[in-house]
N, C-alpha and C positions, 0 to 999 in steps of 0.2 A: 380436489375439485378445481376446475378451471376458473380463471378470473372472469368477471363480467365481460360479455361480448360487446365490443364497441359498435357492432353493426345492429344491435337490437334497437327498437324504436325509441326507448326512453334512456338509452345510455347517456351518462353524464349528469343525470338528475340525482340529487341527494335527498334522501327522505329520512326523517326521524319518526319512528312509529311508537306511539304510546298506547298500548291496547292489550286486550286479553280475550279469551274465548273465541268467537268466530267473526263477528262483523268487522272489527278493526283488523285482526290478522288477515282476513280474506282480502280486504282492500289493500293492505300492504303486500300481500302475495301477488295480486294483479299487477301492481306497480313493479315489484321485483321481477316477476316473470317477463315483463316487458322491457327489462334492462336497467331499471333504476337501481341505485345503490341504497338499499333499504336497511337502515340500522334499527333493529328491534331493541328499544330501551326497556330493560327489565328491572324491576325493583330489587335492589340488593337488600338482604343477602340471599333470599330464597328464589327469586325469579318469578316469572309468569306463573300464576296459580294454575293455569291450564295444563301445565306440565304434569300435574298431580291428580288429574281427574280420573274417576273410575267409570265403569259401565259404558253406556253408549257414547260418552264423551271421552273415553280413553284415547281415541285417535285424533282428537282435535289438534294438539300441538304439532304432531308430525305432518298432518294434512295441510295446515295453513301457514307453515313457517319455513318452507324451502326458499332457497335463493336469497336469504337474509343473513346479516351479521348481528351478533348479540353483544350488546353493551349493558353490563349490569352496574347500576348506580343507585345510591340512596338519595332520592329527591326530597326526602324530609330534612336532609341536612343542607345547610347553606352551601357547603363545598360542592355537593352534588348538583345543586341548581346552577352554580357557577360554571360547572363543566358543560351543562346543556346550553347555557347562554353563550359559551365559547363556540360550541359546535354549530349553533343556529346561525352564526354569522355567514357560514358557507353552505347553508341548507336551503333547498328549494321548497320542500313540502314538509310540514309537520302534520301528522295524522294522530288525532285524539279520539279514543273510544272509551275513555273513562267516564264515570258518572258526572252529571252536571256540577260544575264548580270545582271539581277535583284538581284540574290542571292549574286553575287560578290560585288555589291554596298552595300549590307546589311552586309557585312563581314562574310557571311556564304556560300561562294562558295566552290567548290570541293577542290581547293588547300588550302584554308584557314582552312577548317575543317579537311581534311586528315592530315594536319601538326600536328593537336592536337590528332588525333586518326588514326594511320596508318592501323588499321584493318577495318576502315570504308568502307562500300559500299555506293556509291552515284549514285542513279538512276535519270538520267536527262531525263525528258519527254518534248519534244519540238515539234515545228512545222515541223522541218527538221533536218536531221542528218548532219554531217560535209559536207561542200561543199559550193558553191557560194550563196546558199539560207539560210545558217545556221542561220543568224541573222534576218531573216524575220519573222514577226508574221504570225500566221496561225490560222485557225478555221477548225473544222470538215467539215463544208459545203464548205469552200474554197477548201480544198484538194479533196473533192469529184468531184468538177468541174475540178481541175487541172489534176487529175489522169485519167479521162475518166469514172469514176464510174457514175456520173450524166448523162453523155451521154448514157451509157449503160442501165440506169434505166428508163428513160423517153421514150415516143414515138419519132419517128424521128423528129428532129427539135425542140423538147421540152425537153431539159435536165432537170432532176428532181433528187433532193437529195433523198437518202433513207429515209424510214419512221422512223428511229431511229438513234441515234448518234453512228453508228456502228464503225466509224474510231476512235473516242475517246476511245471506249471500246476495240477495237482491239489493239490500241497502248498501252493501259494499260496492256493487256494480254501479249503482246510481251515484254514490259518493266519488268514485273514480271518474265517472263521466263528468261530474261537476268540476273536478280537479283539472282534467284535461282541457275543459273549456276555459277555466281560469288561467291556465298556462298560456293558452292562445291569446287571451286578453292581455296577459302580462307582456307578451311579445310586442304588443302595440303600445302599451302605456308605460311599461317599466315598473309597474306597481303591483304588489301582491294583494290578496284579499282573503277573507274567511269565506269558506263555502261549507254547506252542511247537507247531510242526508240523515234519514231516520228510519227506524223500524216501522212505526205505526203508519206513517204516510206511504211507505213502500207497500205495506200490506193493503192499505186502502186503494192504492193504484191498481192492484190486481182485481179489485172488485168492480172496476169501472164498467166492464161489459155486462155484468149482472145488473148494475143500476140502470144502464141503458135498456137492457132486455126487459126489465120490469116496466120501464116507462113505455116501451113499444107495445108490449102485450097487454098492459093494464092489469097484470096478475102479480100476486106475491111470488117472489123468486124462491123456488124450492131447492133443497140440497141437490147436489149433482147426482146422488144415488136415486133420487126420486124425480129427476128432471124429465121433461118432455123432450124426447130426442129430436135432433135436427136431421138425422139420417136414418134410413130404414134399417140398415144393418151396421151396427156400431157397438159390438157386444163381445163378451167372453163366452166361448163355447168349450164343452168338454168332449174329449175324444175317447175312443174305445179303450185306450190304455190309461184312462183317468187323467191324462195330462190336459192342461187347459191352454187356450190361446185366444188372443183378441183378434177380431177381424173387423175391418172397416170398409164398407162399400159405399163410396160417397158421391158417385156420379152415375148417370144412366149408362154411359159406355162401360164403366166398370161392372155394372150389373149384367150387361150383355155378356162380357167375357166370363164373369163369375158363373153364370148359368151354363154357359157352354162347357167350361172346364169341369164343373161338378155334375154335368149331365142333368140339369134342372130344366129340361125343356117345358115341362108342364107349368112350372112357376113363371118362366119367361113368357109363355103364351097367355098367362092370366092377365086380363085387362085391368084388374085391380092393382097391378104392380108395375105398370108401365113407367111411371115417373117416380123420382125419389120422394116427392110429396105424397104420392099415393102409397108407396111402400111404408112410409113413416106412419100413415094412418092405419095400416094393416099389421102393424108389429105384433098385436095381440095373438094372431094366429101364425104369422109368417115366421117369427122366431122359433116357436116350438117345432115347426116343420124343418127348419134348418138345423136345429139341435138334434133331431133324429138322424139327419144326414151325417153330421159331424161325429155323432156317437158311434157310427158304424165304421169309422176309419181311424187309423193310428195318427198320432201327432205328426209323424214324419210324412205321411201321405197328405194330410191336410195342408201342411206347410208347403209341400212341393206344388200342390194344386194352386194355392194362393199366389205363389211365386209365378206360376205359369199364367195366371189370370191377371197379373199385374195390379193387384189390390194391396192395400195396406194391411199388414198382419204382424203379429209377434207372439211367441210363446210367453208365458208369464215368468219373467226373470226374477232372480234374486241378486242382491248386490255382488256376491262373490262370483256370479257368472261373468262379470265384467273382466275378471282376471284372465279369462280365456277367450275374450271377444275378438273375433278376427278383424273387425273393423278398427278397433282401437289399437290392436297389436300391429296392424299392417302399416300404419303411417306415423309412428312416433307418438301415438296418443296416450301411452302409459309411461310413467316415470318411475324408475326403480328407487324408492324412497327408503332411507335408513330408519330403523326403529330404535337407534341407539339412545334417543332422547325419551323413549317411552318408559318413564319411571315405574309405571305400574304394569309393565310387561309380565306375562305369566311365567316366564323363565328366562335364563340368561341366553339361551339359544335364540329366543325371540328378539332380544336386544341386538344380537349380532346379525340379524337377518335384514332383508329389504323386502318391501311389498310394492308391487306396481300399483300406482294410483293414477286416475285420469289427469292428463295435462289440461291446461287452459284450452277451452274449445275455440281456438282461433288458428288461422293459417295465414301466411304472408307470401306474396309473390306468386309468380307463375309456377314455381316449383312446389307451392303449397307447403312451405316450411312451417313446422310447428315450433313452439317456444321450448327451449331445452331446460333441463335441470343442471344448474351451474354450481349450486351449493346445497348440501344436505341441510336439514333443519339443524340449527346450531345448538351446541351445548351452552349452558348458562355462562355468560361472560367469555365465550370463546374468542371474541374479537375485541374485548375491552381495551387491552393494551395497544393493539394494532390501531384502533380508531383514535385513541387519545394521543399516541405518539405522533400520528399524522396531523393532529390538531395543534401540535406544538408543546405538549406537556413534557416536561423533563423526566428522566428516569427517577430522579430524587423525589419529585412531586408524586409520581405514580406509586413509588414505594411507600410514601407516607399515606397516600389515600388507601392503598391496599391494607396497610397496617391498621388504619383507623376504621376499616370496613365501610368506607364511603363508596368504594367500588369493589367488584368481585371479578377475578379473572381465572379462567380455567386453563390459560396458557401462561407458562412461566416467563416468557419473553415476548416482546412484540415481534410479529413476523413482517 
């Protein structure tokens, strides 16, 4: 794998990442993809526990740890803490996603590390920001229920978490946003600071439009599955081959084109349907009429007509459909990621394979350049010796630390 590209936006920044599962690793991934040298500090001797997860979490490690280097060190040992204290002297950002108080117990909290390096930025990613809940543990799913997101997602009386770890990822994005702002401030002041992001407050942020909507209407906010629609046609329809697709007709000009392409002259002439507001009020009979129309056509026919009418539409996709998505494949939007670190892979062939996964959804410059894959997800301790040699540790010291299991290296020599 190639070395970090000096032309990437965050090239030259050094990051120490102390994290596991999704929120912290995702924040580190964003910084790494943007060009920072992100060192994933894993607990020796076993490493990030995310490496060993099963079920829906089996892909977490491979997904969120590309473009990083792995340093395996036992921070419960004074010698391990001393290594971090040595590295932090040349570090720009420390990223902490452990439970409240954990880094302080390990001698690597904000106050301890900033005393060694006043220019240090310390990104704290927790369950909650400052307040009465600050020391409580949290999970993505927990805060979806606390914030009302699960209530809004499921049918009435059946709260349901979202189908992806959206709060972990959103919290990571907010945390990186705060970090980039703090970097800009450090450019002016020369002094670092602690910044924080959290799961609960990120989930609460998503509820803002529902809070305002309730205030505006004076009504209790219903789940999305029972909401009063804002558009007349904004629904899933079933076609003659039993395939389904979503269609959204969100303006009067779209309604005109939709009726013309689908030969709905009678509906277009109906004075009850002239405006979107009117169509929304007539959904109780309009939608069944449209369902009859769609049920007489194949999915391919309906998609072609929607494309011709220039309305928003999509078949109901599954995650694996993205592997063949022409939009992602055409512009470098998929990164061939190794599964060698997948400890729980179903067989050896799987570990030897690669899977395309979506790149960061950003592009840069007039050429619309996407951010590349520079390093595959690292083996545990793959870069331990490389990192510590560069920090000035002698071969004799490293040999002693390996023998005493203070550090773990999957590489016999420093590269």
